[in-house]
C-alpha positions in Angstrom: 0.0 0.0 0.0 1.3 3.5 -1.0 2.6 6.0 1.5 0.0 8.7 2.4 1.0 12.0 0.7 -2.2 14.0 1.4 -4.8 14.2 4.1 -8.1 16.0 3.7 -10.2 16.6 6.9 -13.7 17.9 6.4 -15.5 19.3 9.5 -19.3 19.1 9.4 -19.8 22.0 11.8 -22.4 21.2 14.5 -23.2 17.7 13.3 -23.1 15.8 16.6 -24.3 12.2 17.3 -25.6 11.9 20.9 -25.1 13.6 24.3 -21.8 13.2 26.1 -21.7 11.8 29.6 -21.2 15.3 31.0 -24.0 16.9 28.9 -26.0 17.8 32.0 -23.3 20.2 33.1 -24.0 22.1 29.8 -27.8 21.8 30.1 -27.7 19.6 26.9 -29.5 16.5 28.2 -31.3 14.8 25.3 -29.3 16.5 22.6 -28.6 14.2 19.6 -28.3 16.3 16.5 -28.3 13.5 13.8 -30.9 11.2 15.5 -33.3 13.9 16.6 -33.1 15.7 13.3 -33.9 12.4 11.5 -36.9 11.8 13.7 -38.1 15.3 13.1 -38.1 15.0 9.3 -39.4 11.4 9.2 -36.1 9.8 8.4 -33.0 10.6 6.4 -32.0 9.4 3.0 -28.2 9.8 2.8 -27.1 6.9 0.6 -23.5 7.8 0.3 -22.9 8.6 3.9 -24.8 5.4 4.8 -22.5 3.4 2.6 -19.5 4.9 4.2 -20.8 3.7 7.6 -22.6 6.6 9.2 -25.4 4.3 10.4 -22.8 2.0 11.9 -21.8 4.8 14.3 -25.1 5.7 15.8 -28.8 4.8 15.3 -30.3 7.3 12.8 -33.8 6.8 11.4 -33.4 6.0 7.7 -29.7 5.4 7.8 -29.3 1.7 8.6 -25.9 0.1 9.4 -24.3 -1.6 6.4 -22.5 -4.9 6.4 -19.4 -3.7 4.6 -19.0 0.0 5.1 -16.7 1.8 2.7 -14.9 3.8 5.4 -13.5 3.2 8.9 -16.1 4.5 11.4 -16.4 5.5 15.0 -17.2 8.5 17.2 -15.2 10.8 19.4 -15.7 12.3 22.8 -14.6 15.9 23.6 -12.1 16.2 26.5 -11.8 20.0 26.5 -14.1 22.2 28.6 -16.6 23.8 26.4 -18.6 23.1 23.2 -17.6 25.9 20.8 -16.0 25.8 17.4 -12.6 27.0 18.5 -12.3 24.5 21.3 -13.4 21.6 19.1 -11.1 22.5 16.2 -8.1 23.0 18.4 -8.8 19.6 20.0 -9.1 17.9 16.6 -5.6 19.4 15.9 -4.1 18.1 19.1 -4.6 21.0 21.6 -6.9 20.2 24.5 -8.1 23.2 26.7 -8.5 22.6 30.4 -10.4 25.8 31.1 -13.4 27.0 29.0 -13.3 30.4 27.3 -15.4 33.1 29.2 -19.0 33.5 28.2 -21.4 36.4 29.0 -25.0 35.3 29.1 -26.1 38.7 30.6 -24.0 40.8 28.2 -20.5 42.2 28.7 -19.6 43.8 32.0 -19.3 47.6 32.4 -15.5 47.6 32.2 -15.5 45.9 28.8 -18.1 48.3 27.4 -16.3 51.3 28.8 -13.0 50.1 27.2 -14.8 49.7 23.9 -16.1 53.2 24.0 -12.7 54.6 25.0 -10.6 52.7 22.5 -12.9 52.9 19.5 -14.3 56.3 20.1 -17.8 55.0 19.5 -20.9 54.4 21.5 -22.7 51.1 20.9 -26.2 49.5 21.1 -27.2 46.0 22.1 -24.8 44.4 24.5 -27.0 41.4 24.9 -27.2 37.7 24.1 -29.0 37.3 20.8 -29.3 35.6 17.4 -27.3 37.4 14.8 -30.1 37.4 12.3 -32.7 38.6 14.8 -30.6 41.4 16.3 -29.9 43.1 13.0 -33.7 43.2 12.3 -34.4 44.5 15.8 -31.6 47.1 16.0 -30.7 47.6 12.4 -32.8 50.8 12.0 -31.3 52.4 15.1 -27.8 51.5 13.9 -28.4 53.1 10.5 -29.9 56.2 12.1 -27.2 56.6 14.8 -24.1 55.0 13.3 -23.6 53.1 16.6 -22.3 49.5 16.1 -24.4 46.6 17.4 -22.5 44.6 20.0 -23.8 41.2 21.1 -22.8 37.7 22.2 -24.2 34.2 22.3 -23.8 31.1 24.5 -20.4 30.8 22.8 -17.4 32.7 23.9 -17.7 35.5 21.3 -17.7 39.3 21.1 -19.7 40.1 17.9 -20.0 43.4 16.2 -22.7 43.9 13.5 -22.6 46.9 11.2 -24.2 47.9 7.9 -21.6 48.1 5.2 -22.9 51.5 4.1 -22.8 52.9 7.6 -19.5 51.5 8.9 -17.2 50.4 6.0 -15.7 46.9 6.2 -12.1 48.1 7.0 -13.4 50.2 9.9 -15.4 47.3 11.2 -12.4 45.0 11.0 -10.3 47.7 12.7 -12.7 47.8 15.6 -12.6 44.0 15.9 -8.8 44.1 16.0 -8.9 46.7 18.8 -11.3 44.5 20.8 -9.2 41.4 20.1 -5.8 42.9 21.0 -6.7 45.5 23.7 -10.0 44.7 25.3 -10.8 41.0 25.2 -7.6 40.0 26.9 -6.8 38.4 30.3 -9.9 37.3 32.1 -12.0 38.5 29.2 -10.1 36.7 26.5 -13.0 35.3 24.5 -12.4 32.7 21.9 -13.4 34.8 19.0 -14.2 38.5 18.1 -16.4 38.3 15.0 -17.2 41.0 12.4 -20.8 40.6 11.2 -21.4 43.0 8.3 -24.8 43.2 6.8 -26.6 45.0 4.0 -30.2 45.9 2.9 -32.9 48.2 4.1 -35.4 48.3 7.0 -37.0 44.9 7.5 -34.8 43.2 5.0 -31.3 43.3 6.5 -29.2 40.4 5.6 -25.7 39.3 6.8 -22.9 39.1 4.2 -21.3 35.7 4.9 -18.3 36.2 2.7 -17.4 39.4 4.5 -17.6 37.9 8.0 -14.2 37.7 9.7 -13.3 35.9 12.9 -10.5 37.3 15.0 -9.6 34.3 17.1 -7.4 34.0 20.2 -4.2 32.4 18.9 -3.8 28.8 20.0 -2.4 28.5 23.5 -0.1 25.7 22.5 1.2 23.7 19.6 -1.4 22.4 17.1 -1.2 20.1 14.1 -0.9 23.1 11.8 2.2 24.3 13.7 3.8 20.9 13.5 3.1 20.4 9.8 4.3 23.9 9.0 7.5 23.4 10.9 8.1 20.2 9.0 7.6 21.9 5.6 4.3 20.2 4.8 1.9 22.5 2.9 -1.2 23.4 4.8 -4.5 24.6 3.3 -7.4 26.0 5.3 -10.9 26.3 3.8 -13.8 28.1 5.3 -13.4 29.5 8.8 -10.4 27.2 9.7 -7.8 30.0 9.2 -9.7 32.3 11.5 -10.1 29.7 14.2 -6.3 29.2 14.3 -5.5 32.9 13.9 -3.8 31.9 10.6 -1.0 30.2 12.5 0.8 27.4 10.7 -1.4 27.9 7.7 0.1 28.5 4.2 -3.1 29.3 2.3 -6.5 30.3 3.7 -9.6 30.3 1.5 -12.8 31.8 3.0 -16.2 30.5 1.8 -19.7 31.7 1.2 -21.5 28.5 1.8 -21.2 24.7 2.2 -21.3 24.2 -1.5 -18.5 26.8 -2.0 -16.4 25.0 0.6 -17.0 21.7 -1.2 -16.0 23.1 -4.5 -12.9 24.7 -3.1 -12.0 21.4 -1.4 -12.4 19.6 -4.7 -10.2 22.1 -6.4 -7.4 21.5 -3.9 -7.7 17.8 -4.2 -7.4 18.1 -7.9 -4.3 20.3 -7.8 -2.5 19.6 -4.6 -0.2 16.6 -4.7 1.2 16.7 -1.1 0.0 18.3 2.2 -2.9 18.8 4.5 -6.3 20.3 3.7 -8.8 21.2 6.4 -12.3 22.4 5.5 -15.1 23.7 7.7 -18.7 23.4 6.3 -20.5 25.9 8.5 -24.0 26.0 7.2 -25.2 23.1 9.3 -24.4 25.2 12.4 -25.0 28.8 11.4 -28.0 28.5 9.0 -29.9 25.6 10.6 -28.7 24.5 14.0 -28.8 27.9 15.5 -32.1 28.6 13.9 -33.8 25.4 15.1 -34.5 24.3 11.5 -34.3 20.5 11.2 -35.6 20.5 7.6 -32.9 22.9 6.5 -30.3 20.9 8.4 -31.4 17.8 6.6 -31.2 19.6 3.3 -27.6 20.6 4.0 -26.8 16.9 4.8 -28.4 15.9 1.5 -26.3 18.4 -0.3 -23.1 17.1 1.2 -24.2 13.5 0.6 -24.7 14.3 -3.1 -21.3 15.8 -3.3 -19.5 12.8 -1.7 -19.0 10.8 -4.9 -17.1 13.7 -6.5 -14.9 14.0 -3.4 -14.3 10.2 -3.2 -13.2 10.2 -6.8 -10.3 12.3 -5.8 -9.1 10.0 -3.0 -6.4 7.8 -4.4 -4.2 5.4 -2.5 -1.9 8.2 -1.4 -4.8 10.2 0.1 -6.7 9.9 3.4 -10.1 11.5 3.8 -11.4 12.2 7.3 -15.0 13.4 8.0 -15.9 14.5 11.5 -17.5 17.4 13.4 -16.5 19.9 16.1 -19.6 19.8 18.4 -23.3 19.3 18.2 -26.1 21.8 17.4 -29.4 20.0 17.7 -32.0 21.9 15.8 -34.9 20.1 17.6 -34.2 21.2 21.2 -35.5 24.5 22.7 -31.9 25.8 22.8 -30.4 27.6 19.8 -26.9 27.0 21.0 -24.2 24.4 20.5 -24.7 21.1 22.3 -22.2 18.9 24.1 -22.2 15.7 22.0 -20.1 13.0 20.5 -19.1 13.6 16.9 -19.0 11.1 14.1 -15.8 9.9 12.6 -15.4 8.5 9.1 -12.0 7.7 7.6 -11.8 6.8 3.9 -8.7 5.5 2.0 -7.5 2.7 4.2 -9.1 -0.3 6.0 -12.8 0.0 6.8 -12.7 -1.0 10.4 -14.6 -0.1 13.6 -12.6 2.7 15.3 -14.8 2.5 18.4 -15.3 5.4 20.7 -12.3 7.6 20.8 -11.6 9.3 24.1 -10.7 12.6 22.5 -11.0 14.5 19.3 -7.2 14.8 19.4 -6.8 11.3 18.1 -7.5 12.7 14.7 -4.6 15.1 14.8 -2.2 12.6 16.2 -3.2 10.1 13.5 -2.5 12.7 10.8 0.8 13.5 12.4 1.6 9.8 12.5 1.0 9.5 8.7 3.3 12.5 8.0 6.2 10.8 9.7 8.5 13.8 9.6 6.2 15.6 12.1 7.7 15.7 15.7 5.7 14.1 18.5 4.0 16.2 21.2 0.4 16.5 20.3 -2.3 15.2 22.6 -4.3 12.1 21.5 -3.6 8.5 20.4 -3.0 7.6 16.8 -5.4 5.0 15.3 -3.2 4.5 12.2 -2.4 1.0 13.2 -6.1 0.1 13.0 -6.3 1.5 9.5 -3.4 -0.3 8.0 -3.6 -3.9 6.9 -1.4 -6.4 8.8 1.8 -7.3 7.2 1.7 -10.6 5.3 
């Protein structure tokens, strides 16, 4: 069997598969993104994911286990404290956080707001926990009239600034976010991400501009897979919000995306043109468009879209390429919560032996396995490699 030259890891953002043992600590009892969503829509039809072994991981209405799955399959438990995208992606890449990022369910404290006013020279409106689509409809007119940026947060560790592109130009919005990231949200208030949320439109029809969103993430607090690969001279490609989540560290090329389909097409392009290296893609629509909006029908539609795209992706996986499909957390669209959920995540690995990988004790097993395949990468990441399970025994 040929030596692996390329690894492509696709993150289905928010696609969890059952509550973790500590879900009650996060008020996520009963969360089960895939199974509950399938029940809500009367069952899934995902033939390509089913053939890969998705139904062998977890009971999902309409996705039965198959006798001979095309991929290795299993699920992973998060060890880090938290359930946000930054924490999940860092753990996948071998960095496990022991302390969660700070969150602000009642809005940001006075000292943070005062620092924002002082350092940006602007007053603000909002300072509440809200849905991003809802708050621009609620406060968009006031923002347009006054020029004050809309500041809000969520159950995640985020400081979000929404602004109409014709009121506050993009570069000014990004500048404010950099000030918040570097001078305000530091120390005890070091949130995981400061997010620029530009929008356009007129009263009652405001819409966010996904391709102009920008996340200003806290740099990883330790070494990640991207750092190790970069140091070893292995090309690294980030598609979607991956580059932002890692503060661009260890990443050679970063390609933002407008949608899941855009992310899929950009991944296909890299698979067709890149002969050696690591590609990591985040497909965010499951989370932002449907999980946070409690829309199981839309969530299922996004899964169908990905399923239809799988044959084209698999056509690019030769015997020197490993494909990994997993997730960073759950986001069950059927529960009353509109927030992320503390869940196991599915794990499908295509390109080597189709075996049962079991329940992995940490997401970091993925990063350690990738490092194991790129043998020039120095040791030191968290997690246990499952490469030995994927390789056929020597004759």
